[in-house]
LUMSE-546901 format. One record per residue (C-alpha): residue in one letter; x, y, z. Coordinates in steps of 0.1 Angstrom, whole numbers, always signed. Each point is the difference from the previous one (the first is absolute). Layout:
# residues N
<r 'A',<X,Y,Z>>;
...
This chain:
# residues 237
<r 'M',<-43,-67,+189>>;
<r 'N',<+1,+16,-34>>;
<r 'R',<-5,-24,-29>>;
<r 'G',<+9,+9,-35>>;
<r 'L',<+28,+12,-23>>;
<r 'F',<+18,+33,-6>>;
<r 'I',<+8,+2,-37>>;
<r 'T',<+29,+21,-11>>;
<r 'G',<+21,+1,-32>>;
<r 'T',<+35,+3,-13>>;
<r 'D',<-10,+33,-17>>;
<r 'T',<-30,+22,-10>>;
<r 'G',<-20,-15,-29>>;
<r 'V',<+10,-36,+7>>;
<r 'G',<-37,-10,+3>>;
<r 'K',<-7,-1,+37>>;
<r 'T',<-36,+10,-5>>;
<r 'I',<-7,-27,-26>>;
<r 'V',<+16,-27,+22>>;
<r 'T',<-18,+12,+31>>;
<r 'A',<-33,+0,-18>>;
<r 'A',<+6,-35,-14>>;
<r 'I',<+7,-13,+34>>;
<r 'A',<-31,+17,+13>>;
<r 'V',<-22,-17,-27>>;
<r 'R',<+16,-34,+8>>;
<r 'L',<-7,+3,+37>>;
<r 'R',<-35,+12,-6>>;
<r 'Q',<-7,-30,-23>>;
<r 'E',<+13,-22,+28>>;
<r 'G',<-27,+14,+23>>;
<r 'V',<+23,+23,+20>>;
<r 'N',<-12,+34,+12>>;
<r 'V',<+29,+20,-13>>;
<r 'G',<+6,+37,+4>>;
<r 'V',<+23,+23,-20>>;
<r 'M',<+19,+31,+8>>;
<r 'K',<+24,+24,-17>>;
<r 'P',<+7,+24,+29>>;
<r 'V',<+17,+27,-21>>;
<r 'S',<-7,+8,-36>>;
<r 'T',<+14,+26,-24>>;
<r 'G',<-10,+8,-35>>;
<r 'C',<-36,+0,+10>>;
<r 'V',<-28,+14,-22>>;
<r 'R',<-22,+29,+9>>;
<r 'R',<-37,-8,-1>>;
<r 'R',<-31,+17,+14>>;
<r 'E',<+4,-18,+33>>;
<r 'G',<+37,+10,+2>>;
<r 'L',<+33,-17,-6>>;
<r 'V',<-5,-37,-9>>;
<r 'S',<+26,-28,-1>>;
<r 'E',<-5,-21,-31>>;
<r 'D',<+22,-27,+16>>;
<r 'A',<-24,-1,+30>>;
<r 'E',<-30,-2,-24>>;
<r 'F',<+17,-29,-18>>;
<r 'L',<+7,-18,+33>>;
<r 'A',<-35,+6,+13>>;
<r 'K',<-15,-15,-32>>;
<r 'A',<+23,-31,+3>>;
<r 'A',<-8,-6,+36>>;
<r 'D',<-37,+8,-5>>;
<r 'V',<-1,+22,+31>>;
<r 'P',<-27,+26,+5>>;
<r 'G',<+19,+22,+25>>;
<r 'P',<+9,+36,-8>>;
<r 'L',<+30,+6,-21>>;
<r 'E',<+12,+25,+26>>;
<r 'D',<+7,-30,+23>>;
<r 'I',<+18,-20,-28>>;
<r 'S',<+22,+30,-7>>;
<r 'P',<-1,+26,+27>>;
<r 'L',<+28,+22,-12>>;
<r 'R',<-4,+12,-36>>;
<r 'L',<+22,+24,-19>>;
<r 'A',<-5,+14,-36>>;
<r 'E',<+35,+0,-15>>;
<r 'P',<+17,-33,-10>>;
<r 'L',<+30,+5,+22>>;
<r 'A',<+14,-13,+32>>;
<r 'P',<-24,+8,+28>>;
<r 'T',<+23,+24,+17>>;
<r 'V',<+6,+20,-32>>;
<r 'A',<-37,-1,-10>>;
<r 'A',<-10,+12,+34>>;
<r 'A',<+26,+27,+1>>;
<r 'R',<-11,+13,-34>>;
<r 'A',<-36,+0,+12>>;
<r 'R',<+9,+17,+33>>;
<r 'I',<-15,-29,+19>>;
<r 'E',<+15,-13,+32>>;
<r 'L',<-2,-38,-1>>;
<r 'D',<-16,-16,+31>>;
<r 'L',<-3,-38,+2>>;
<r 'A',<-28,+1,+26>>;
<r 'P',<-27,-6,-26>>;
<r 'V',<+19,-31,-12>>;
<r 'W',<+0,-16,+34>>;
<r 'A',<-36,+8,+6>>;
<r 'A',<-10,-16,-33>>;
<r 'W',<+22,-29,+7>>;
<r 'R',<-17,-7,+33>>;
<r 'R',<-34,+1,-17>>;
<r 'L',<+10,-23,-29>>;
<r 'R',<+18,-26,+19>>;
<r 'R',<-30,-4,+23>>;
<r 'A',<-22,-5,-30>>;
<r 'H',<+21,-26,-20>>;
<r 'Q',<+17,-34,+6>>;
<r 'I',<+30,+9,-21>>;
<r 'M',<+14,+34,-10>>;
<r 'L',<+21,+7,-31>>;
<r 'V',<+19,+33,+4>>;
<r 'E',<+17,+15,-30>>;
<r 'G',<+29,+24,+5>>;
<r 'I',<+10,+28,-23>>;
<r 'G',<+31,-1,-22>>;
<r 'G',<+29,-20,+15>>;
<r 'L',<+8,-9,+36>>;
<r 'L',<+20,+32,+6>>;
<r 'C',<-23,+24,-16>>;
<r 'P',<-6,+29,+25>>;
<r 'V',<-35,+1,+13>>;
<r 'T',<+5,+29,+25>>;
<r 'P',<+32,+20,+6>>;
<r 'K',<+10,-25,+27>>;
<r 'E',<-16,-33,-12>>;
<r 'C',<+3,-22,-31>>;
<r 'V',<-21,-29,-13>>;
<r 'A',<+21,-24,+20>>;
<r 'D',<-10,+18,+32>>;
<r 'L',<-37,-3,-10>>;
<r 'A',<+5,-37,-7>>;
<r 'K',<+15,-6,+35>>;
<r 'A',<-28,+19,+16>>;
<r 'F',<-26,-21,-17>>;
<r 'G',<+17,-31,+12>>;
<r 'L',<-8,-21,-31>>;
<r 'P',<+25,-22,-19>>;
<r 'L',<+14,+15,-31>>;
<r 'V',<-5,-12,-36>>;
<r 'V',<+23,+16,-25>>;
<r 'V',<-13,+4,-36>>;
<r 'A',<+30,-1,-24>>;
<r 'R',<+6,+5,-37>>;
<r 'S',<+7,-31,-21>>;
<r 'G',<+29,+12,-23>>;
<r 'L',<+36,+9,+3>>;
<r 'G',<+9,+21,+30>>;
<r 'T',<-26,-15,+23>>;
<r 'I',<+24,-21,+20>>;
<r 'N',<+18,+31,+13>>;
<r 'H',<-32,+20,+6>>;
<r 'T',<-16,-28,+19>>;
<r 'A',<+30,-9,+21>>;
<r 'L',<+4,+37,+9>>;
<r 'T',<-37,+1,+11>>;
<r 'V',<+3,-32,+21>>;
<r 'E',<+32,+12,+16>>;
<r 'A',<-17,+34,+9>>;
<r 'A',<-30,-18,+14>>;
<r 'R',<+21,-23,+22>>;
<r 'A',<+20,+29,+13>>;
<r 'R',<-32,+15,+13>>;
<r 'G',<-12,-32,+16>>;
<r 'L',<-26,-9,-26>>;
<r 'R',<-10,-35,-7>>;
<r 'V',<+2,-6,-38>>;
<r 'A',<-25,-27,-8>>;
<r 'G',<+8,-3,-37>>;
<r 'V',<+5,+15,-34>>;
<r 'I',<-25,+1,-28>>;
<r 'I',<+15,+6,-35>>;
<r 'N',<-25,+20,-21>>;
<r 'R',<-4,+4,-38>>;
<r 'Y',<+17,-33,-7>>;
<r 'H',<+0,-10,-36>>;
<r 'H',<-9,-37,+4>>;
<r 'D',<-3,-6,-38>>;
<r 'T',<+32,+17,-10>>;
<r 'P',<+23,+5,+30>>;
<r 'D',<+35,+11,-7>>;
<r 'L',<+30,-16,+18>>;
<r 'A',<+0,+26,+28>>;
<r 'E',<-37,-6,+7>>;
<r 'M',<+5,-38,+0>>;
<r 'T',<+29,+2,+25>>;
<r 'N',<-10,+29,+22>>;
<r 'P',<-25,-18,+23>>;
<r 'D',<+25,-26,+11>>;
<r 'E',<+28,+26,+3>>;
<r 'I',<-22,+23,+21>>;
<r 'H',<-7,-28,+24>>;
<r 'R',<+37,-10,+1>>;
<r 'V',<+12,+35,+6>>;
<r 'T',<-27,+11,+25>>;
<r 'G',<-10,-32,+17>>;
<r 'V',<-36,+11,-6>>;
<r 'D',<-26,-22,-17>>;
<r 'V',<-14,+11,-34>>;
<r 'L',<-37,-4,+6>>;
<r 'G',<-9,-1,-37>>;
<r 'L',<+2,+16,-34>>;
<r 'V',<-28,+24,-12>>;
<r 'P',<-2,+4,-38>>;
<r 'D',<+1,+30,-21>>;
<r 'D',<-37,-3,-9>>;
<r 'P',<-14,+25,-28>>;
<r 'A',<-35,-8,+12>>;
<r 'T',<+7,+18,+33>>;
<r 'S',<-12,+36,-2>>;
<r 'F',<+7,+22,+29>>;
<r 'R',<-21,+28,-15>>;
<r 'E',<-31,-23,-4>>;
<r 'G',<+6,-17,+33>>;
<r 'V',<+4,-34,-15>>;
<r 'L',<+24,-29,+8>>;
<r 'G',<+8,-23,-28>>;
<r 'E',<-6,-38,+4>>;
<r 'D',<+37,-7,-3>>;
<r 'V',<+7,+22,+30>>;
<r 'L',<-28,-15,+20>>;
<r 'A',<+12,-35,-8>>;
<r 'A',<+35,+8,+11>>;
<r 'A',<-14,+16,+32>>;
<r 'R',<-17,-33,+8>>;
<r 'Q',<+34,-18,-2>>;
<r 'L',<+18,+24,+23>>;
<r 'A',<+15,-17,+30>>;
<r 'L',<-16,+22,+26>>;
<r 'G',<-5,-25,+27>>;
<r 'N',<+31,+6,+21>>;
<r 'A',<-2,+38,-7>>;
<r 'L',<-35,+3,+16>>;
<r 'R',<+8,-21,+31>>;
């Protein structure tokens, strides 16, 4: 039995990596042996050892895992584009075999796995498969990271509907970059309306925390405090 979560988002740049990392820190602090994975990464940086996913580095630091980054992100592409486009431009034929080999190693090594998708649920990963297909193959419940402001109800409902159409279990929604101190009317009403429209629980609100620095690999205390309050119990069953 696979145990863990597949974290997707309503869009690119919604903050999936920050939320995934915050959940990893929370579980690790609770004494859980947690593993992390971002199967496909684009926009990778070129270093002496080759292409490196900075998202994978951030997740590895949060989970405090010593394993190779190649397992955490087996497929890495340089340009910040959809994987199919980045691969075509690099004249690379995408093969998911390294993803499944790494997945088998990681799930044997950890109690719980957090797998972060790329882009949104219908982002193409190969010419024939999208992120939703990956999520189904991993067999993990889905957590949707959503924006906090105006427009997020539609984006979230579309993502939930697409997930259900593909037989995915949606465990919950996490609203990211929420302005707790100065929420506008849309932010104040969106969580309840998302729950009403989709029937999916909102697991929590993660704040817009200026102390969080992706570049420095730091999660702010407000983000970590919010992660400790996330209602993950049912999602991880």
